[in-house]
Structures are given as C-alpha cells and as structure tokens.
Phi, psi and omega in degrees: 000122177237020175229158175233151174264122187233154172242145179253119178251108187099109187241041178269214187302307183292329176288318175285337187269329185228297194297303185295316178297315181300318179297319182293316179299318184293325173081012180244012180237113171273110182274104192250355179207145185227137179225137169203145181292341170257104192301325182297326177292319180296322183291320176295321175291332175296316186292324182276325189233355187277162167288170183295331183255022180301146183254155180239137183224153170257338179248117187288347178290328177287320177301322185289349175283347184281161173282094182234150174281320184209161174228150176255121176259109184235041183266174176295157191305324184301330182262001179304310182297309182298316176300315179297307179305312178298324182289317173301314178292342174271008170091009187255142166288153186226130163257111182254132176291157180285167343295166184302315183199173179276351174201164185297325185299315182289323173298325180288326176303320180299312182298319183290320179296325176296319182287316181301316182280337185073015186258154178281136172232124174221155184247145190287060177266070185297341184290351173291337190263004175292151182306312185294324177293316185293320179293310179303317186299314184296322177295309180304309181295337178276356177083017188287329178273347186078211175278116178279116185243355175214136182208154177239136172251105189250130173217076193241125171241148183280312178207081178212064181275126177289126182253006180249174180061223187238015181310318183275003184262110183297323186289325180281318188269330184087359174161185187253233186300330182296312186276342177269308182247331174307322186295324178300305188296320179292318179301312180299321183288314174303315183294315175295321179286338189052053184222111184238031180238083179279144179264309181202155179228143177241127184229146173230142188226136187237142174236050191273332185249359185305322185265012177290152173235167186050065188269349184060028181291145185299330186248027180089161182298139173282156175273112179306329176294331181265347185273081188268345181270175183286161175258338180213153171202147184221147187227139169245115190247124176249129181269166181300324181280003182098355182290150180242139183233124170256124185247121175240132181215125183204138170270338180209114182212138178277091183206157174255355180273076180263133183195132186231142182049053190228152177227152173236130185238138176231118182237181184286338180247341185187177175218176182206153174208170182237026186288332185215059192083179179283133184229130172247137183227155178180202178229133176223129178056038186062024180229140171292144176217159175219131179230147176237107178298146178282110178249023177291156189300332187269006182259193185298135171273141187253009184207102175056026173058043175223169181243032178300147170297161177307318181293319176287324174295326172301316175302311184301321183294312185295312179299316180296324178294311177304324180277007183055042177243008180177187184243149175292152179267319180262106184278138180300331177291328178285319179298320180300320177296317175307307178303321180295321181287317177301320178296322178292327175295316178297318182294318173302319177301324181281322180272342178081004182238161175295150173251118182264130186284335176297327179280324187277318185236016186059028175082005180267000000 
C-alpha cells in the first residue's frame, strides 16, 4: 500500500492554500471525505480534490465514523484540540495545522490522546522542511555552531494583517501574530537548537495600530472594530541551560527589518542567520568568514534525495509515517513546548511579571 485514505476537517484558507494542493501533488493521499460548517466549502473542496465517491459532512463526528487512515484538522485554532482528540480516539492518525492549540492545557490533552490511542499526531510546521531549515538543522546537529546560547525567532511584517476569515477574532484564534506567525519562528528556533526546556519568559503585547485607518495594509484596510487581537508581541525566553531566545512577532510594525519564519543562532563555534538566504559565520585560521550554501534545486538535496517543496515534503513525511515507512519530523511534545512558551508570553504581558515554568508546570 502506498496511499492513505484521508478526511479533511475544515475546508477554508489553510486547507486550500497548503494541505489539499500539497497532498494532491504528492499523489499518495486519497481525499475521500470533506467537512466544513459551511457545506458549500466542503462541496467545492470535494470537486477539486476529492475522489469520485468522496463524501461531504457538516459534522466532523460523522466523518470520523468512516474507515480512514488519517484526518487533517484545518479549522480555527479554538477547535484544534477537541477535534484532534476525538480523531485520535476514533483510530485516525492526525495532521493538525499550527498552532497546536489555543492553550497548553488543550495541547496536553492532544499529546495524551496520541499516547493513549497509539496513533500519530503531528503539527503543521512546514517551515522545518525548507532547504535552508534542513541544512541549518544538519549543521547544528553536527555541532558546527557549538553550544547555541543566543537566538532570535523573527516573524515581523511591516503591514500584512490578514483581514479574512477569523484571524482578527481573539475568541476563535486565541491571539494574533504571536500565535499565528510567531509560532513558526519559535518552532524553527527551538528545533534547530534542539532545546525544549524553558526556564522563564518575559512578554509584552501591543495593540498600538489596531485602530488605524488608511493603513497601507497588503490585504486592504482592516476593520478596527474586528481587530481584537494584538498587532505585535515580543518575548524574552531564558532556557534551563542559560540560553536566551528573543521572540518577535508582528503583523503591523513600523520597521524595515521584515523577516518571517526565520531564526538567528549564535553558538560557541559559529553562528547562522536567514537575513539574505542562509548564512553561516564563524572564525577559521584567525579570520572571520561568512558562507552561503547553494540551496538551489539543482544542487545537493538535503532530505531523502528529492526536490519537493516544503509543503509537499511535509505531506510526504506524514504519509510515510502513517505507512510505517518513516518517522514524523514534528513531534507533538515539541509543539506542546511551543504552545507553553507562547502562552507564557501572553500571561507575562497581562501580569507584568516573568512566568517561571517550574511554578507553572513543575519544571516539566
């Protein structure tokens, strides 16, 4: 068997923009069921991506009754945990879009359900599968940077506030740019550092530009009445081993230093950044150096000898794991730490105090 039978739960922007087209391009996913609270969206997805006999549902619990190998959870953030837990207990493997959940408690329930069911759970952090990310990860794992003790996780847009769907709705999403794009940058940073033990977090959250008009926004002016999430958020994270991470996330910030889903690492032997493609720096033979690896498609492939896009490689990795032909790259326990840190940034911003993980999670 080289294909899986899958159901899509949530047929909105992320399903149409990433998961369904990437699964179709991979050619190993038979999308046999589609669910959305707006039935017309599920029907449209079926016509474009489904098998001839694909079914359409408005209630995801009905979809979970089908004989499926896996489901894709592509709904607003608030429902990620409940749907994922139900799917795992229904015997389905799960690819859940990021962020894992709107809070650590719900993310933990997802991890527990995966262990109890014995099914695969992975989270949609596709930026790990980019050529620059994969190269940097290999360099870090090989010890080329030495001990990485300082890092930046950058997700900064100058004026690119998403004005569609529920992005601006705090109830549905749990937050704004921090939980939307900051989560990618933080995941990439923790993964390349291979450090998942935070000690404490200090956070600040801003609503400085929400009420602006004539915004020059990439997707048109936002409605101040609907913009209930933050426009920017920042975190100062200290890890148990003393390493420091500075997290920056914004949809709208008066800056020319625009960078998204990017990391900067500084270690005892070398450093790396993604400011102008991937750049590795250090000292050799008493001279400073900077090198840029050639990551073009016709050069060396860094993952299983193929030239898949990050989105397709994400799908391939998940499908191979479901078929017992490989391991997932994004582990739920790692995504749980990302969610815990994001939550700590929000909590610290509200209280004005650091959030210590030994107090909040008993050091776990």
